C-alpha positions as MATLAB code, in Angstrom:
seq = 'METLSNLEIRRAIASGLGDWRKLAQPIAARYRVADIATAAAFAAAVAEVPVTVGQDPEIRLGRGFVDVALSTVDERTGGRWVTADDLELARAVSQIARAQGLTAVPGEVAQLELALDTADDKLVGPFWSALLTGEPGHVVGDTVLDPSNRVPSLWFQGTEPHEAPRQRWHLDLWLAPEVADERITAAVAAGGEVVDASQAPSFTVLADPEGNKVCICTALDRA';
ca = [
      39.743  172.409  111.352;
      36.288  174.473  111.032;
      37.235  177.847  110.051;
      35.161  180.787  110.079;
      34.550  183.411  107.547;
      35.027  187.272  107.976;
      31.375  187.171  107.485;
      30.593  184.704  110.321;
      33.312  186.900  112.271;
      32.069  190.251  111.413;
      28.226  188.820  112.687;
      29.932  187.864  116.320;
      31.608  191.093  116.645;
      28.461  193.062  116.154;
      26.635  190.413  118.456;
      28.272  191.056  121.669;
      32.345  190.810  121.138;
      32.354  194.814  120.035;
      35.720  194.683  122.003;
      37.441  193.003  118.709;
      38.221  193.593  115.179;
      38.988  191.204  112.456;
      42.637  191.883  111.124;
      44.726  189.782  108.140;
      44.365  186.677  110.349;
      43.109  187.399  113.745;
      40.695  189.182  115.517;
      42.167  191.558  117.924;
      41.634  194.036  121.088;
      43.149  196.935  122.838;
      42.642  197.788  126.613;
      43.800  200.643  127.853;
      45.845  200.319  131.432;
      46.911  202.426  134.040;
      50.459  201.287  134.529;
      52.548  197.697  134.105;
      51.075  196.207  136.806;
      47.453  196.791  136.099;
      48.304  195.055  132.465;
      50.338  192.470  134.004;
      47.609  191.220  136.552;
      45.224  191.229  132.901;
      47.860  189.435  130.969;
      47.990  186.919  133.717;
      44.105  186.085  133.860;
      44.182  186.130  130.360;
      46.729  183.590  130.165;
      44.370  181.203  132.898;
      41.908  180.731  130.577;
      41.594  176.958  128.982;
      42.415  176.805  125.315;
      41.952  174.481  122.529;
      44.718  172.569  120.662;
      46.182  174.741  118.032;
      44.705  178.234  119.595;
      47.609  180.392  119.567;
      46.579  183.602  121.227;
      48.792  186.392  121.642;
      48.956  189.562  124.618;
      51.771  191.896  123.838;
      52.016  194.650  126.882;
      53.101  198.118  126.189;
      53.162  201.941  127.387;
      49.471  201.995  128.812;
      47.723  199.335  126.818;
      47.598  195.358  126.730;
      47.214  194.110  123.016;
      45.409  190.588  122.323;
      45.391  188.662  119.277;
      43.637  185.829  118.671;
      43.623  183.005  116.287;
      44.009  179.122  115.717;
      47.183  177.505  113.761;
      46.428  174.768  111.222;
      48.718  172.243  112.389;
      48.813  170.861  109.102;
      49.655  173.664  107.088;
      50.385  176.078  110.181;
      47.451  178.757  108.586;
      46.180  181.095  110.685;
      42.240  180.894  111.260;
      39.823  182.353  113.559;
      37.564  179.898  114.846;
      34.469  179.272  116.719;
      36.887  178.415  119.796;
      38.663  181.806  119.116;
      35.341  183.347  119.632;
      34.444  181.703  123.001;
      38.367  182.882  124.431;
      37.290  186.418  122.977;
      34.355  186.726  124.518;
      36.193  185.506  127.953;
      38.980  188.289  127.613;
      36.662  191.035  127.292;
      34.621  189.851  130.654;
      37.704  189.497  132.201;
      38.627  193.450  131.284;
      35.386  194.209  132.293;
      36.006  192.550  135.779;
      39.097  194.643  135.997;
      37.682  198.058  135.018;
      39.627  198.072  131.769;
      38.089  199.968  128.608;
      38.545  198.513  124.856;
      39.712  200.996  122.262;
      39.057  198.864  119.179;
      39.646  201.476  117.011;
      43.467  201.242  117.717;
      44.217  197.803  116.572;
      46.369  197.680  113.850;
      48.522  195.251  111.510;
      51.196  195.759  108.733;
      51.553  193.163  106.203;
      54.157  193.091  103.180;
      53.295  192.633   99.861;
      55.441  191.205   96.691;
      54.296  191.225   92.943;
      55.416  187.767   91.671;
      55.097  185.831   88.842;
      56.118  182.789   90.934;
      55.770  182.654   94.505;
      56.720  179.174   94.471;
      60.334  180.512   93.392;
      60.622  183.317   95.698;
      58.838  181.989   98.786;
      61.795  179.667  100.060;
      63.883  182.668   99.584;
      61.732  184.964  101.676;
      60.786  182.283  104.238;
      64.329  181.582  104.930;
      65.484  185.434  105.036;
      62.351  186.061  107.544;
      61.834  183.697  109.900;
      65.522  181.358  109.433;
      63.556  178.453  107.898;
      62.504  178.308  104.108;
      59.082  176.030  105.027;
      57.029  178.608  106.559;
      55.144  179.392  103.551;
      51.604  179.118  103.986;
      49.455  179.718  100.896;
      50.383  182.641   99.202;
      52.012  184.191  102.661;
      55.189  183.727  104.790;
      54.163  183.527  108.222;
      56.603  183.800  110.833;
      55.324  181.201  113.646;
      56.375  183.913  116.500;
      55.005  187.298  114.800;
      58.572  188.564  115.169;
      58.220  190.370  111.840;
      55.334  190.955  109.508;
      53.631  188.629  107.253;
      54.728  188.515  103.587;
      51.694  187.797  101.108;
      52.756  187.285   97.456;
      50.848  188.867   94.909;
      50.369  186.907   91.659;
      51.238  189.046   88.800;
      52.428  188.741   84.498;
      56.058  188.722   84.179;
      57.329  191.941   83.276;
      60.621  193.454   82.565;
      59.431  197.479   82.968;
      60.720  198.696   86.240;
      57.469  199.144   88.786;
      56.669  199.041   92.035;
      56.883  195.328   93.034;
      56.532  195.864   97.136;
      53.652  197.767   98.977;
      52.434  197.825  102.392;
      49.020  196.452  103.150;
      47.968  198.498  106.726;
      44.765  196.270  108.113;
      42.757  198.727  110.306;
      39.440  199.396  112.138;
      36.894  199.443  109.795;
      35.909  202.548  111.601;
      39.018  204.274  111.799;
      40.261  203.497  107.780;
      38.544  206.928  106.069;
      40.038  208.811  108.852;
      43.691  207.689  108.027;
      43.250  207.835  104.696;
      41.976  211.490  105.572;
      45.039  212.122  107.113;
      47.263  210.438  104.690;
      45.928  212.902  101.958;
      46.408  215.824  104.313;
      49.714  215.006  104.649;
      50.360  215.024  100.944;
      49.241  211.889   99.421;
      46.269  210.952   97.031;
      43.888  208.108   96.924;
      44.991  206.384   93.723;
      41.927  203.746   93.644;
      39.001  203.644   95.649;
      37.188  200.820   93.420;
      37.486  198.240   95.874;
      36.446  200.508   99.466;
      35.887  199.388  102.111;
      37.672  196.091  101.485;
      40.893  198.076  100.568;
      41.899  201.620   99.059;
      45.267  202.130   97.350;
      46.878  205.534   98.324;
      50.024  207.234   96.968;
      52.742  209.228   98.495;
      53.895  212.398   96.584;
      56.411  210.125   94.917;
      53.536  207.279   93.667;
      54.696  205.024   95.831;
      51.620  202.828   97.052;
      50.338  201.505  100.005;
      46.829  199.691  100.746;
      44.548  200.725  103.647;
      42.645  197.297  104.327;
      39.834  196.422  106.431;
      37.728  193.230  107.075;
      34.487  194.825  105.589;
      33.071  193.167  101.975;
      35.254  189.985  102.225;
      33.489  187.043  102.541;
];
C-alpha cells in the first residue's frame, strides 16, 4: 500500500482540500448541518461514493454537525494510513457538501489519543489491546488501534526502566493547526502552564495546576 507523508497531505490540503485537516491517523472534516435530516441526507450521499479495498471512511452524526474521517487500513498490519485514494474521496465529500450548501468548520476537528510511557511495549501491548478492544492482537507497531474506533487509540512512548514514581500516562490531543495556539492560551488562562514548547508546532507539552501533563499535537513539522 502506497501511503502519503504528512508533508504530502498538508500540500494537498493547501491545494484544494481546505475542508480537511490531518490528525494522528486520518484526515478529518466537520460540516455544520441544520438538523438530523440534513445530516442523514449528506451521510447517505457520501456513502454512495465508491471506495477502494481497505478504505475506511467513518461518518459520525451529532447535534448540528457531521464528522467525516478518512483513512485506509493496511490489510497486512492493520495500520491506518492516508493514501491518494483517501484524498480523492475527500474531494468528492467536499463537492457533496458544497452541493448541499453545508459549511465546513475544519478548526473544530479533533482526535484524542492515550499515551503510556513503557520500557517494553511488546510486554504490555497485548494486555492493553485485550482490555480496550477485546482481542490481544490489535497492536500495530507502537499503537493499539480498535478496528471499530470505539475507544481512543493508545500508543506506547519508549522510556528507560525506572523505580521512582512518575507520570506514565498522558493525553495527546490532536487539533487543527490554526486553533492549537488558541487552545493552549485557554488552558494556561484556566490555571495550566506550558512545560515544553521546544517541539512546537508539532507538539506542545502543558501541565495542569497539579503538574499532570498533556500534549497539544498538530500535523505541522512532521515528515
